[in-house]
C-alpha positions, 0 to 999 in steps of 0.5 A: 882858934877854931872854937873861938871863930865858930862862935862868930860865926852866929854874929853874921850868920849869912855873910856871902860864900866868898866872903868866908872863904876868904876868911878860911881860907885865913886860918893858920892851919888847914887842920883846923878845916876838918872841924870847922866842917863838923858846925853846920851844913853851910861850913862842911860844903865851904870846906871840901869845897877849899881843900885841893891836894891829898895824900893818899896812904893804905889806911886811906884805901878804904875811903877814897872814894868818898873823899873824891867825891867829897873833894870835887876841888881836889888840884894835887894828889901824892901818893905816898911811899908808903903805899903798897897797893896796886897802883895801876889800880889805883890810877885808873880808880882815881880816873873813875872818879867827878875829878875835873881840876886835876893837874899835880900828880905824885908816885915817887919810890916804887919799883915800877913804872904803872904804864897800865894805870897810868893810860887810863889816869891820862884819859880823864885827865890829858891836861896834867901840868906836873908830874913826879915819879922819880925814884923808880927802881925799874925802867923800860922804854915804853915808859918813856914813850908814855909820858910823852905821849899821855901827857902833852901839856906837862910842864913839870916833870920829876925824872931824879934818880930813874934808873933801866937796870935791866939794860947793858950800859954798851946798850943803853943808847941804842935800846933809849936813844930813840924813846928820849927823842920820843918823849922830848916831841911830845913834852913841848910844854915843859917849862921845869926837868929835874933828872939828877942821877937819872940816866938821862944825864949821862951820854947822849939823852942829855942832850936829845932831851933839851933839844927837843924841850924848846920851852925848857925853862928849869934844869935841874941837874942834882946829884949828879956823880963827879965822873960826869963831862962838862963839855956834856953839861956845857952843851946843854947849857948853850942849846938853851939860853933862855934858861932861867934856873939852873942846879948842877950838884955834884955827889963826890967827895971831893969838890968838883973844879969846873972847867973854863969850858962850863964856865963860858957856857954859865955866862952864856945864860943872859936870863938867869935868875936862880943858879943852884951850884953844890960841891963844886971848885969855883972861881973867882971868874966865874963871879968875876963874868956874872958880875959883868955880864947882869945877870940877874941873880934872884937866889944863888945856892953855894953849898958846900962849894970853895976854890973862890976868895971874898973879892971874888964874890964881893964883886959879885954881890956887889952887883947883885942888888936883886937878890932875895935868897942867898945860901952859902952852907959849909962854903970853904973862902981861899981866906979864911975871913971875921965877918965877911957879912959885915959887909956884903950884907949892904949890898944885898937891900932886897935879901929875904932868906938867908942860910950861913951854917957851917962855913968851914973858915967863914967865922960868923958871929953875933956882928954877923946877924945883927949886920943883917937884920940891919942892913937887909930891911926885908930879911923874913928867915936867917939860918944861921951858926955862930961860931962866937959871941963878943957881945954877949961877954956880960951881963946884957942890961937895958940901954944896950938892949935899946941900942940894936937895930930891930928888925919886924920882917924877921920871921924864921930863924934858925940858930941849931948848932950855936953851941956858942948862944948863952942866954944873954946873946938870945936874948940880944937876937929876941930883942931885935926881932919882934915878931919872931913866930918861928926859931930852932935852938937845938943842939945850942947846949950853951942856952938854958931856960932862961933864953926861951922863957926869954922868947916866948915872953920878948916874940909874943907871936912865936907859932913854933920853937924848938929847944930840942937836944939843947941846955934847956931843962926844966924849963918852966912856963908859968905864962899864957902863951896862946900863940905857940901850936908847935913845941919841940921838947927832945931829948931834954930831962924834963917832969910830969909837974913841968910838962903840966905846967907847959899843957895849961899855958900853951894849951893851943899847942898842935904839934909835940914833941918827946922824943928821947924825954925819958922823965915822963910818965903817964901822967904828965901824957894825960896832962897834956891831952886833958888840956890842949884839946886841938891836938893833932900830932906828939912823939913820945918815942925813946920814953922809957916810962911811957906805958904802952896802955897810954897809946889807945887810951891818947887815941880815945881821949884825943879827937883831935890826935892824928898823928903818935909817935909810940914810946918803946914798950908799944907794938902795933897790934890789929886790935891798934890797926882798928883805932887807926882806921877807925879813929883816924890817929895813925901811928908812925914808927918815926916822926918827920912833922917836926924838921922843918926849920 
């Protein structure tokens, strides 16, 4: 897309910068800005101005001063967990830059709190609105006070997994009560806070914090220990009746029985639009109470919850006509049901996202999918684990496909681990989602190459396809697929010839996962690099027939390559580190960018 875009630039060389900015913002992949920046000084200036976020890694440190000058409109900086340098020095360096619009900072998973650097940072950016300092392993009382003193304009704060290892439990309240109150008193603009698995959720700390933060609207108490007093949570809720979003996620192995005290407190939240509960034993009393109170829910997450019946949940859903996001993953109803969502979908005309994966006794079939597609006209993202395909027991004919409901809004579909799926069922599903852009069929053992190819043919807008560890075998693509830029073939027994055909007909690929494709060799890998000129990321981990020598060749032959998971024969050396630095391709030990849907 970038090359075609560049060729059109000569047609209208005098467009206003504002017009070019509008066009650039609509590019599918922000990495295309890198290519465009090489076209002219004008494009270099425009793309530099559009960059708003920066992830800081070890290899970026030598270039950081230049990058901070190059991208003057950065609003967000994230120090990645892999960063091993001096965080205090880094924050001081950022504070000495000419940046002026920075409003978000993240430095999670650190051994200690960077007090010195953060003071310097606060002097330059006192208007910081978002701070993520989660997973700090050692916290001092003064660290809490520093947050409240330095950043009075904070609106979002993540203190998840904060620990105070040096303080004995019996001294915790005496040592930290004052600093907690001082921090909360300084955060009068705080709207959103995450406190999961932090010592701040125990004892009086949570109550002190929420009493002082009068602007609080979103409270996340994820990953709570199952011995936490429910009365403490109820007291907090009653303190903040204006809460719009509440997350209570229990860490215990068994579901946590919600008490009547906590239920009564939840029913007092008249402005609640987002409710996320996990690993709890709920009841119909809660659902009926929420429905009768007219709570304006837009998002409801009941993942791993149990203890309620169909009638209770049906009553709640029938009153939640504004609901947009619903997650019923792994729920356990008191009585097993066959396709209850065929009825529930009638209540949800505004639903946008739905998750129905791994439901213990909630039977999810093809009928569930088609009911959602037909009755939820705005649905764009569906994640289901289909346990039965009654409509696909016989060969699908064209007449059957014509009679199915069509929904042009569905863009993202995950059917991971749906062993009941076969080629006919996938064909039927693809036929009703003509504008599908992302589909995950990984771990679906009942499908073959035919199903994956049918999806690409019937949905020409497909940008991401995942068939990793599925029943797909060779996957010979013998037709052009210009829209596809992300493909996961991990665990498949594809050959070099198949890989060559894929690279010729899917030449716009940018992200390719070949992990554990044990039949491919250097020959197939080189064909991909030669044909896919826009390749950004590639995973060759556990590809036992790919040699270590191909890594250096790939980095030199593919200027666009930015991340590479090397084969098992490869061992990182200083010379490879130089390739990483000078050619911009980072060699990863684990690839995470394919875990999307």
